[in-house]
DSSP file (Angstrom, degrees, kcal/mol; ACC not computed):
  #  RESIDUE AA STRUCTURE BP1 BP2  ACC     N-H-->O    O-->H-N    N-H-->O    O-->H-N    TCO  KAPPA ALPHA  PHI   PSI    X-CA   Y-CA   Z-CA
    1    1 A M              0   0    0      0, 0.0     2,-0.1     0, 0.0     0, 0.0   0.000 360.0 360.0 360.0 131.0  -12.6   78.6  -30.9
    2    2 A K     >  -     0   0    0      1,-0.1     4,-2.2     4,-0.0     5,-0.1  -0.352 360.0-114.3 -77.6 160.1  -12.6   79.8  -34.4
    3    3 A K  H  > S+     0   0    0      1,-0.2     4,-2.1     2,-0.2     5,-0.1   0.887 116.0  51.0 -61.1 -42.5   -9.4   80.5  -36.3
    4    4 A S  H  > S+     0   0    0      2,-0.2     4,-2.1     1,-0.2    -1,-0.2   0.872 109.6  50.2 -66.4 -38.1  -10.1   84.3  -36.5
    5    5 A E  H  > S+     0   0    0      2,-0.2     4,-2.4     1,-0.2    -1,-0.2   0.905 109.7  51.5 -65.9 -40.1  -10.8   84.5  -32.8
    6    6 A F  H  X S+     0   0    0     -4,-2.2     4,-2.3     2,-0.2    -2,-0.2   0.903 109.6  49.3 -62.5 -42.7   -7.5   82.7  -32.1
    7    7 A K  H  X S+     0   0    0     -4,-2.1     4,-2.5     2,-0.2    -1,-0.2   0.915 111.3  49.6 -62.2 -43.8   -5.6   85.1  -34.4
    8    8 A T  H  X S+     0   0    0     -4,-2.1     4,-2.2     2,-0.2    -2,-0.2   0.905 110.3  50.3 -62.5 -42.6   -7.2   88.1  -32.6
    9    9 A L  H  X S+     0   0    0     -4,-2.4     4,-2.2     1,-0.2    -1,-0.2   0.909 110.9  48.7 -62.9 -43.7   -6.2   86.6  -29.2
   10   10 A I  H  X S+     0   0    0     -4,-2.3     4,-2.7     1,-0.2    -2,-0.2   0.910 109.6  52.9 -63.1 -42.4   -2.6   86.1  -30.3
   11   11 A R  H  X S+     0   0    0     -4,-2.5     4,-2.6     1,-0.2    -2,-0.2   0.917 109.5  48.6 -59.6 -44.1   -2.5   89.7  -31.6
   12   12 A E  H  X S+     0   0    0     -4,-2.2     4,-2.4     2,-0.2    -1,-0.2   0.926 112.3  48.0 -63.2 -44.7   -3.7   91.1  -28.3
   13   13 A I  H  X S+     0   0    0     -4,-2.2     4,-2.4     1,-0.2    -2,-0.2   0.920 112.7  48.4 -63.1 -43.6   -1.1   89.0  -26.3
   14   14 A V  H  X S+     0   0    0     -4,-2.7     4,-2.8     2,-0.2     5,-0.2   0.919 110.8  51.5 -63.1 -43.2    1.7   90.1  -28.6
   15   15 A R  H  X S+     0   0    0     -4,-2.6     4,-2.7     1,-0.2    -2,-0.2   0.921 110.9  48.1 -59.1 -45.0    0.7   93.7  -28.4
   16   16 A E  H  X S+     0   0    0     -4,-2.4     4,-2.5     2,-0.2    -1,-0.2   0.927 113.4  46.8 -62.3 -45.4    0.6   93.6  -24.6
   17   17 A E  H  X S+     0   0    0     -4,-2.4     4,-2.4     2,-0.2    -2,-0.2   0.914 113.9  47.5 -64.3 -43.1    4.0   91.9  -24.5
   18   18 A V  H  X S+     0   0    0     -4,-2.8     4,-2.7     2,-0.2    -2,-0.2   0.916 111.6  51.4 -64.1 -42.6    5.6   94.3  -26.9
   19   19 A K  H  X S+     0   0    0     -4,-2.7     4,-2.1    -5,-0.2    -2,-0.2   0.914 111.0  47.7 -60.8 -44.7    4.1   97.3  -25.0
   20   20 A M  H  X S+     0   0    0     -4,-2.5     4,-1.9     1,-0.2    -1,-0.2   0.916 113.7  47.1 -64.1 -42.9    5.5   96.0  -21.7
   21   21 A E  H  X S+     0   0    0     -4,-2.4     4,-2.6     1,-0.2    -2,-0.2   0.890 109.9  53.1 -67.3 -39.1    9.0   95.4  -23.2
   22   22 A L  H  X S+     0   0    0     -4,-2.7     4,-2.8     1,-0.2     5,-0.2   0.905 106.7  53.1 -62.0 -41.0    8.9   98.9  -24.9
   23   23 A R  H  X S+     0   0    0     -4,-2.1     4,-2.3     2,-0.2    -1,-0.2   0.927 110.3  47.7 -60.0 -44.8    8.2  100.5  -21.5
   24   24 A K  H  X S+     0   0    0     -4,-1.9     4,-2.3     1,-0.2    -2,-0.2   0.938 113.4  47.4 -60.3 -47.1   11.2   98.7  -20.0
   25   25 A Q  H  X S+     0   0    0     -4,-2.6     4,-2.4     1,-0.2    -2,-0.2   0.888 111.3  50.4 -64.0 -39.6   13.4   99.7  -22.8
   26   26 A L  H  X S+     0   0    0     -4,-2.8     4,-2.7     2,-0.2    -1,-0.2   0.892 108.9  51.9 -66.5 -39.5   12.3  103.3  -22.8
   27   27 A K  H  X S+     0   0    0     -4,-2.3     4,-2.4    -5,-0.2    -2,-0.2   0.938 111.8  46.5 -61.4 -46.1   12.9  103.5  -19.0
   28   28 A E  H  X S+     0   0    0     -4,-2.3     4,-2.4     1,-0.2    -2,-0.2   0.908 112.5  50.5 -61.9 -41.6   16.4  102.2  -19.5
   29   29 A Y  H  X S+     0   0    0     -4,-2.4     4,-2.1     1,-0.2    -2,-0.2   0.920 110.9  48.2 -62.7 -44.7   17.0  104.6  -22.3
   30   30 A K  H  X S+     0   0    0     -4,-2.7     4,-1.4     2,-0.2    -1,-0.2   0.885 110.9  51.1 -65.3 -38.4   15.8  107.6  -20.3
   31   31 A L  H  < S+     0   0    0     -4,-2.4     4,-0.4     1,-0.2     3,-0.2   0.917 112.9  45.3 -64.3 -42.5   18.0  106.6  -17.4
   32   32 A N  H >< S+     0   0    0     -4,-2.4     3,-0.8     1,-0.2    -2,-0.2   0.840 110.0  55.5 -68.1 -32.5   21.0  106.4  -19.6
   33   33 A E  H 3< S+     0   0    0     -4,-2.1    -1,-0.2     1,-0.2    -2,-0.2   0.789 100.8  59.3 -70.8 -27.9   20.2  109.6  -21.3
   34   34 A R  T 3< S+     0   0    0     -4,-1.4    -1,-0.2    -3,-0.2    -2,-0.2   0.555  74.4 118.0 -80.6  -8.2   20.1  111.5  -18.0
   35   35 A K  S <  S-     0   0    0     -3,-0.8     2,-0.1    -4,-0.4    -3,-0.0  -0.358  78.0-102.8 -59.7 136.7   23.7  110.7  -17.1
   36   36 A P        -     0   0    0      0, 0.0     2,-0.5     0, 0.0    -1,-0.1  -0.350  30.1-124.0 -65.3 139.8   25.6  113.9  -16.8
   37   37 A V        -     0   0    0     -3,-0.1     2,-0.6    -2,-0.1    -3,-0.0  -0.727  23.1-127.1 -84.5 125.0   27.8  114.7  -19.8
   38   38 A V        -     0   0    0     -2,-0.5     2,-0.5     1,-0.0    -1,-0.0  -0.614  21.7-146.3 -76.4 119.8   31.3  115.2  -18.7
   39   39 A Q        -     0   0    0     -2,-0.6     2,-0.4     1,-0.0    -1,-0.0  -0.758   9.6-135.3 -89.8 128.0   32.5  118.5  -20.0
   40   40 A R        -     0   0    0     -2,-0.5     2,-0.2     1,-0.1     3,-0.1  -0.649  20.0-124.8 -81.6 132.9   36.1  118.7  -21.0
   41   41 A K        -     0   0    0     -2,-0.4     2,-0.2     1,-0.1    -1,-0.1  -0.483  36.3 -92.8 -76.1 151.5   37.9  121.7  -19.8
   42   42 A K        -     0   0    0     -2,-0.2     2,-0.3     1,-0.1    -1,-0.1  -0.438  43.9-129.6 -67.5 128.6   39.7  123.7  -22.5
   43   43 A L        -     0   0    0     -2,-0.2     2,-1.1    -3,-0.1    -1,-0.1  -0.579   3.7-133.6 -83.0 137.9   43.3  122.6  -22.8
   44   44 A N        -     0   0    0     -2,-0.3     2,-0.4    15,-0.2    -1,-0.1  -0.794  33.0-149.3 -85.9 100.8   46.1  125.1  -22.7
   45   45 A K        +     0   0    0     -2,-1.1     2,-0.3    18,-0.0    11,-0.1  -0.578  19.9 179.3 -82.7 130.0   48.0  123.7  -25.7
   46   46 A K        -     0   0    0     -2,-0.4     2,-1.0     9,-0.2     3,-0.2  -0.865  33.6-116.0-120.1 159.1   51.8  124.1  -25.7
   47   47 A Q        +     0   0    0     -2,-0.3     3,-0.1     1,-0.2     9,-0.0  -0.817  45.0 156.2 -97.7  98.5   54.2  122.9  -28.4
   48   48 A Y        -     0   0    0     -2,-1.0     2,-0.3     1,-0.3    -1,-0.2   0.805  68.1  -2.3 -88.7 -34.2   56.4  120.3  -26.6
   49   49 A T        -     0   0    0     -3,-0.2    -1,-0.3     2,-0.2     6,-0.1  -0.956  64.7-114.2-152.4 164.7   57.4  118.4  -29.8
   50   50 A D  S    S+     0   0    0     -2,-0.3     2,-0.7    -3,-0.1     3,-0.1   0.694  89.9  96.9 -78.0 -18.5   56.9  118.4  -33.5
   51   51 A N     >  -     0   0    0      1,-0.2     4,-2.7     2,-0.1     5,-0.2  -0.630  66.2-155.7 -73.9 113.2   55.2  115.0  -33.3
   52   52 A K  H  > S+     0   0    0     -2,-0.7     4,-2.3     1,-0.2    -1,-0.2   0.900  89.2  47.1 -60.3 -45.5   51.5  115.9  -33.3
   53   53 A L  H  > S+     0   0    0      2,-0.2     4,-2.1     1,-0.2    -1,-0.2   0.935 115.2  45.1 -64.3 -47.2   50.3  112.7  -31.5
   54   54 A L  H  > S+     0   0    0      1,-0.2     4,-2.6     2,-0.2    -1,-0.2   0.893 111.9  53.3 -63.5 -39.4   53.0  112.9  -28.8
   55   55 A N  H  X S+     0   0    0     -4,-2.7     4,-2.4     2,-0.2    -1,-0.2   0.898 107.8  50.7 -62.9 -41.2   52.3  116.6  -28.4
   56   56 A D  H  X S+     0   0    0     -4,-2.3     4,-2.4     2,-0.2    -2,-0.2   0.913 111.7  47.7 -62.2 -43.2   48.6  115.9  -27.9
   57   57 A V  H  X S+     0   0    0     -4,-2.1     4,-2.5     2,-0.2    -2,-0.2   0.919 112.1  49.3 -65.1 -43.4   49.3  113.3  -25.2
   58   58 A L  H  X S+     0   0    0     -4,-2.6     4,-2.6     1,-0.2    -2,-0.2   0.898 112.0  48.6 -63.8 -40.5   51.8  115.5  -23.4
   59   59 A N  H  X S+     0   0    0     -4,-2.4     4,-2.1     2,-0.2    -1,-0.2   0.908 111.0  50.5 -65.1 -41.2   49.3  118.4  -23.4
   60   60 A E  H  X S+     0   0    0     -4,-2.4     4,-0.8     1,-0.2    -2,-0.2   0.915 113.3  45.8 -62.8 -42.5   46.5  116.1  -22.1
   61   61 A T  H >< S+     0   0    0     -4,-2.5     3,-0.7     1,-0.2     6,-0.3   0.919 112.2  50.6 -65.9 -43.9   48.8  114.9  -19.3
   62   62 A A  H 3< S+     0   0    0     -4,-2.6    -1,-0.2     1,-0.2    -2,-0.2   0.846 112.1  47.5 -64.0 -33.8   50.0  118.4  -18.4
   63   63 A N  H 3< S+     0   0    0     -4,-2.1     2,-0.3    -5,-0.2    -1,-0.2   0.561  98.2  82.5 -88.0  -7.8   46.4  119.7  -18.2
   64   64 A S    <<  -     0   0    0     -4,-0.8     3,-0.1    -3,-0.7     4,-0.1  -0.669  64.6-152.0 -93.9 154.5   45.1  116.8  -16.1
   65   65 A D  S >> S+     0   0    0     -2,-0.3     3,-0.8     1,-0.1     4,-0.8   0.433  74.9  93.1-100.4  -1.3   45.5  116.8  -12.3
   66   66 A E  G >4 S+     0   0    0      1,-0.2     3,-0.7     2,-0.2    -1,-0.1   0.881  81.5  53.6 -62.5 -40.0   45.4  113.0  -12.0
   67   67 A W  G >4 S+     0   0    0     -6,-0.3     3,-0.7     1,-0.2    -1,-0.2   0.724  97.3  67.3 -70.2 -20.3   49.2  112.6  -12.2
   68   68 A K  G <4 S+     0   0    0     -3,-0.8     7,-0.9     1,-0.3    -1,-0.2   0.845 113.1  26.2 -70.7 -32.9   49.8  115.0   -9.4
   69   69 A T  G X< S-     0   0    0     -4,-0.8     3,-1.8    -3,-0.7    -1,-0.3  -0.479  77.4-176.8-130.4  62.7   48.3  112.9   -6.7
   70   70 A M  G X  S+     0   0    0     -3,-0.7     3,-1.1     1,-0.3    -3,-0.1  -0.425  78.0   3.7 -62.2 132.4   48.5  109.3   -7.8
   71   71 A S  G 3  S-     0   0    0      1,-0.2    -1,-0.3    -2,-0.1     3,-0.1   0.773 134.6 -59.6  58.4  31.9   46.8  107.0   -5.3
   72   72 A G  G <  S+     0   0    0     -3,-1.8     2,-0.3     1,-0.1    -1,-0.2   0.330 116.0  79.7  92.0  -7.7   45.6  110.0   -3.2
   73   73 A E  S <  S-     0   0    0     -3,-1.1     2,-0.3     0, 0.0    -1,-0.1  -0.960  79.8-106.7-134.7 153.4   48.9  111.7   -2.2
   74   74 A A        -     0   0    0     -2,-0.3     2,-0.5    -5,-0.2    -5,-0.2  -0.595  34.1-134.4 -77.2 133.2   51.3  114.0   -3.9
   75   75 A Y        +     0   0    0     -7,-0.9     2,-0.2    -2,-0.3     5,-0.1  -0.771  34.8 160.8 -91.9 129.0   54.5  112.4   -4.9
   76   76 A T    >   -     0   0    0     -2,-0.5     3,-0.9     0, 0.0     0, 0.0  -0.720  58.0 -88.3-130.5-178.1   57.7  114.2   -4.0
   77   77 A T  G >  S+     0   0    0      1,-0.2     3,-1.1    -2,-0.2     4,-0.3   0.750 120.2  69.5 -66.9 -21.1   61.3  113.3   -3.7
   78   78 A N  G 3  S+     0   0    0      1,-0.2    -1,-0.2     2,-0.1     3,-0.2   0.817 108.9  32.2 -67.1 -29.5   60.6  112.5    0.0
   79   79 A N  G <> S+     0   0    0     -3,-0.9     4,-1.5     1,-0.1    -1,-0.2  -0.021  80.2 118.1-117.5  31.9   58.6  109.4   -0.9
   80   80 A M  H <> S+     0   0    0     -3,-1.1     4,-2.7     1,-0.2     5,-0.2   0.852  72.8  59.1 -66.7 -34.3   60.3  108.3   -4.1
   81   81 A N  H  > S+     0   0    0     -4,-0.3     4,-2.4     1,-0.2    -1,-0.2   0.882 103.7  52.6 -62.0 -36.1   61.3  105.0   -2.5
   82   82 A D  H  > S+     0   0    0     -3,-0.2     4,-1.1     2,-0.2    -1,-0.2   0.916 110.7  47.2 -62.9 -42.8   57.6  104.3   -2.0
   83   83 A V  H  X S+     0   0    0     -4,-1.5     4,-1.0     1,-0.2     3,-0.5   0.948 116.6  42.3 -63.8 -49.1   56.9  105.0   -5.7
   84   84 A L  H  X S+     0   0    0     -4,-2.7     4,-3.6     1,-0.2     5,-0.4   0.814 106.3  61.5 -71.5 -30.1   59.8  102.9   -6.9
   85   85 A S  H  X S+     0   0    0     -4,-2.4     4,-1.5    -5,-0.2    -1,-0.2   0.826 100.9  55.4 -66.9 -28.0   59.1  100.0   -4.5
   86   86 A K  H  < S+     0   0    0     -4,-1.1    -1,-0.2    -3,-0.5    -2,-0.2   0.894 118.6  33.2 -67.5 -38.8   55.7   99.6   -6.1
   87   87 A D  H  < S+     0   0    0     -4,-1.0    -2,-0.2     3,-0.1    -1,-0.2   0.855 134.3  25.4 -84.8 -37.4   57.3   99.2   -9.5
   88   88 A Y  H  < S-     0   0    0     -4,-3.6    -3,-0.2     2,-0.2    -2,-0.2   0.465  98.6-121.7-112.4  -3.1   60.6   97.4   -8.6
   89   89 A G  S  < S+     0   0    0     -4,-1.5     2,-0.3    -5,-0.4    -4,-0.2   0.765  80.9  29.7  74.0  25.7   59.7   95.7   -5.3
   90   90 A G  S    S-     0   0    0     -6,-0.3    -1,-0.2    -9,-0.2    -2,-0.2  -0.905  97.8 -35.5-175.2-155.5   62.3   97.4   -3.2
   91   91 A Q    >   -     0   0    0     -2,-0.3     3,-1.6    -3,-0.1     4,-0.2  -0.303  62.3 -97.9 -83.4 171.2   64.5  100.5   -2.6
   92   92 A V  G >  S+     0   0    0      1,-0.3     3,-1.7     2,-0.2    -1,-0.1   0.867 123.9  61.2 -58.0 -36.6   66.0  102.6   -5.2
   93   93 A E  G 3  S+     0   0    0      1,-0.3     4,-0.4     2,-0.1    -1,-0.3   0.715  95.4  63.4 -64.5 -19.2   69.2  100.8   -4.9
   94   94 A D  G <> S+     0   0    0     -3,-1.6     4,-1.9     1,-0.2    -1,-0.3   0.481  74.6  94.5 -85.0  -2.1   67.4   97.6   -5.9
   95   95 A I  H <> S+     0   0    0     -3,-1.7     4,-1.1    -4,-0.2     3,-0.2   0.926  82.1  50.5 -58.6 -48.6   66.6   98.9   -9.4
   96   96 A P  H >4>S+     0   0    0      0, 0.0     5,-2.6     0, 0.0     3,-0.8   0.920 110.9  49.2 -57.7 -41.8   69.6   97.3  -11.1
   97   97 A S  H >45S+     0   0    0     -4,-0.4     3,-1.2     1,-0.3    -2,-0.2   0.843 106.4  56.1 -67.4 -30.5   68.9   93.9   -9.6
   98   98 A S  H 3<5S+     0   0    0     -4,-1.9    -1,-0.3     1,-0.2    -3,-0.1   0.724 106.6  52.2 -71.0 -18.6   65.3   94.1  -10.7
   99   99 A L  T <<5S-     0   0    0     -4,-1.1    -1,-0.2    -3,-0.8    -2,-0.2   0.333 129.6 -95.8 -96.9   5.7   66.6   94.6  -14.3
  100  100 A G  T < 5S+     0   0    0     -3,-1.2     2,-0.5     1,-0.3    -3,-0.2   0.563  87.5 121.0  96.1   9.2   68.8   91.5  -14.1
  101  101 A V      < -     0   0    0     -5,-2.6    -1,-0.3    -6,-0.2    -2,-0.2  -0.916  64.0-120.6-106.7 129.6   72.1   93.1  -13.0
  102  102 A S     >  -     0   0    0     -2,-0.5     4,-0.5     1,-0.1     3,-0.5  -0.342  16.6-124.1 -68.9 150.4   73.6   91.9   -9.7
  103  103 A K  T >4 S+     0   0    0      1,-0.2     3,-0.8     2,-0.2    -1,-0.1   0.854 111.3  56.2 -62.5 -35.3   74.2   94.6   -7.1
  104  104 A E  T 34 S+     0   0    0      1,-0.2    -1,-0.2     3,-0.0    -2,-0.0   0.827 107.6  48.4 -66.8 -31.4   77.9   93.7   -6.8
  105  105 A N  T 34 S+     0   0    0     -3,-0.5    -1,-0.2     2,-0.1    -2,-0.2   0.473  87.2 104.0 -88.6  -2.4   78.4   94.3  -10.6
  106  106 A T  S << S-     0   0    0     -3,-0.8     5,-0.0    -4,-0.5    -9,-0.0  -0.697  77.2-120.9 -82.6 123.7   76.6   97.7  -10.5
  107  107 A P    >>  -     0   0    0      0, 0.0     4,-1.7     0, 0.0     3,-0.8  -0.251  16.3-120.4 -62.9 150.8   79.1  100.5  -10.6
  108  108 A D  H 3> S+     0   0    0      1,-0.2     4,-3.0     2,-0.2     5,-0.2   0.852 111.4  60.2 -60.3 -36.2   79.1  103.0   -7.7
  109  109 A H  H 3> S+     0   0    0      1,-0.2     4,-1.8     2,-0.2    -1,-0.2   0.815 104.3  50.5 -66.2 -27.7   78.3  105.9  -10.0
  110  110 A V  H <> S+     0   0    0     -3,-0.8     4,-2.0     2,-0.2    -1,-0.2   0.932 112.0  46.1 -71.9 -45.8   75.1  104.3  -11.0
  111  111 A I  H  X S+     0   0    0     -4,-1.7     4,-1.7     1,-0.2    -2,-0.2   0.916 113.8  49.9 -60.7 -42.5   74.0  103.7   -7.4
  112  112 A N  H  X S+     0   0    0     -4,-3.0     4,-1.3     1,-0.2    -1,-0.2   0.889 108.8  51.8 -63.9 -38.8   75.0  107.2   -6.6
  113  113 A A  H  < S+     0   0    0     -4,-1.8    -1,-0.2     1,-0.2    -2,-0.2   0.864 111.3  48.0 -66.0 -34.4   73.0  108.6   -9.5
  114  114 A L  H  < S+     0   0    0     -4,-2.0    -1,-0.2     1,-0.2    -2,-0.2   0.805 119.9  36.5 -75.0 -29.1   69.9  106.6   -8.3
  115  115 A T  H  < S+     0   0    0     -4,-1.7    -2,-0.2    -5,-0.2    -1,-0.2   0.477  88.6 118.4-104.1  -3.0   70.2  107.8   -4.7
  116  116 A K     <  -     0   0    0     -4,-1.3     2,-0.8    -5,-0.2    -3,-0.0  -0.300  69.0-119.1 -66.3 147.0   71.4  111.4   -5.2
  117  117 A D        -     0   0    0      1,-0.1     3,-0.4     2,-0.0     4,-0.2  -0.800  30.4-178.1 -87.4 110.9   69.3  114.2   -4.0
  118  118 A Y     >  +     0   0    0     -2,-0.8     4,-2.5     1,-0.2     5,-0.2   0.257  51.3 104.9 -95.7  10.9   68.4  116.2   -7.1
  119  119 A R  H  > S+     0   0    0      1,-0.2     4,-2.3     2,-0.2    -1,-0.2   0.908  80.8  49.5 -60.8 -42.6   66.4  119.0   -5.4
  120  120 A G  H  > S+     0   0    0     -3,-0.4     4,-2.1     1,-0.2    -1,-0.2   0.914 111.9  48.5 -62.7 -43.0   69.2  121.6   -5.8
  121  121 A L  H  > S+     0   0    0     -4,-0.2     4,-2.3     1,-0.2    -1,-0.2   0.916 111.2  50.0 -61.9 -44.3   69.7  120.8   -9.5
  122  122 A M  H  X S+     0   0    0     -4,-2.5     4,-2.5     1,-0.2    -2,-0.2   0.880 109.0  51.8 -65.2 -37.6   65.9  121.0  -10.1
  123  123 A K  H  X S+     0   0    0     -4,-2.3     4,-2.5     2,-0.2    -1,-0.2   0.909 109.8  49.9 -63.4 -41.1   65.8  124.4   -8.3
  124  124 A A  H  X S+     0   0    0     -4,-2.1     4,-2.2     2,-0.2    -2,-0.2   0.899 110.9  49.3 -64.3 -40.4   68.6  125.7  -10.5
  125  125 A I  H  X S+     0   0    0     -4,-2.3     4,-2.6     2,-0.2    -2,-0.2   0.917 110.8  50.1 -64.5 -43.0   66.8  124.4  -13.6
  126  126 A D  H  X S+     0   0    0     -4,-2.5     4,-2.2     1,-0.2     6,-0.2   0.907 110.2  50.1 -62.0 -42.0   63.6  126.2  -12.5
  127  127 A K  H  <>S+     0   0    0     -4,-2.5     5,-1.9     1,-0.2     4,-0.3   0.918 111.9  47.8 -61.7 -42.8   65.5  129.4  -11.9
  128  128 A K  H ><5S+     0   0    0     -4,-2.2     3,-1.0     1,-0.2    -2,-0.2   0.892 110.5  52.0 -66.2 -39.4   67.1  129.2  -15.3
  129  129 A K  H 3<5S+     0   0    0     -4,-2.6    -1,-0.2     1,-0.2    -2,-0.2   0.901 109.0  50.4 -61.9 -41.2   63.7  128.5  -16.9
  130  130 A N  T 3<5S-     0   0    0     -4,-2.2    -1,-0.2    -5,-0.2    -2,-0.2   0.436 118.5-112.0 -80.5   1.2   62.1  131.5  -15.3
  131  131 A G  T < 5S+     0   0    0     -3,-1.0    -3,-0.2     1,-0.3    -2,-0.1   0.477  70.1 140.0  86.4   1.0   64.9  133.7  -16.5
  132  132 A A      < -     0   0    0     -5,-1.9    -1,-0.3    -6,-0.2    -2,-0.1  -0.591  56.9-113.1 -78.6 138.5   66.4  134.4  -13.0
  133  133 A P              0   0    0      0, 0.0    -1,-0.1     0, 0.0    -5,-0.0  -0.400 360.0 360.0 -69.2 148.6   70.2  134.4  -12.9
  134  134 A L              0   0    0     -2,-0.1    -6,-0.1    -6,-0.0    -2,-0.0   0.468 360.0 360.0 -78.2 360.0   71.8  131.6  -11.0
């Protein structure tokens, strides 16, 4: 085999290999290109704070629905112990001990504040926000 024939043979093999690899790469590129583009819904921007970055985060959180149903269910005061037990490993009353304070040394007013039913207070706040007299 002559040197020129050998060069020609190598060129053909390289062309074929490059062509096959390009086809693979183009297929992958086209598949990735077809992925649907997630359109962001327009945010209703409110002014929560003067800090621009914090305000952007608060607006993003307020406009998303993810926080409303964490882990598939809506969290209310009825299942607050479930929420806190995931973070603190127990009931609401166990929060001080999870923070390194013994239950015996925890004042009663702290335990009462943690276990109090705040629904009435929240309703009063909502009424006041909406301009309704209490």
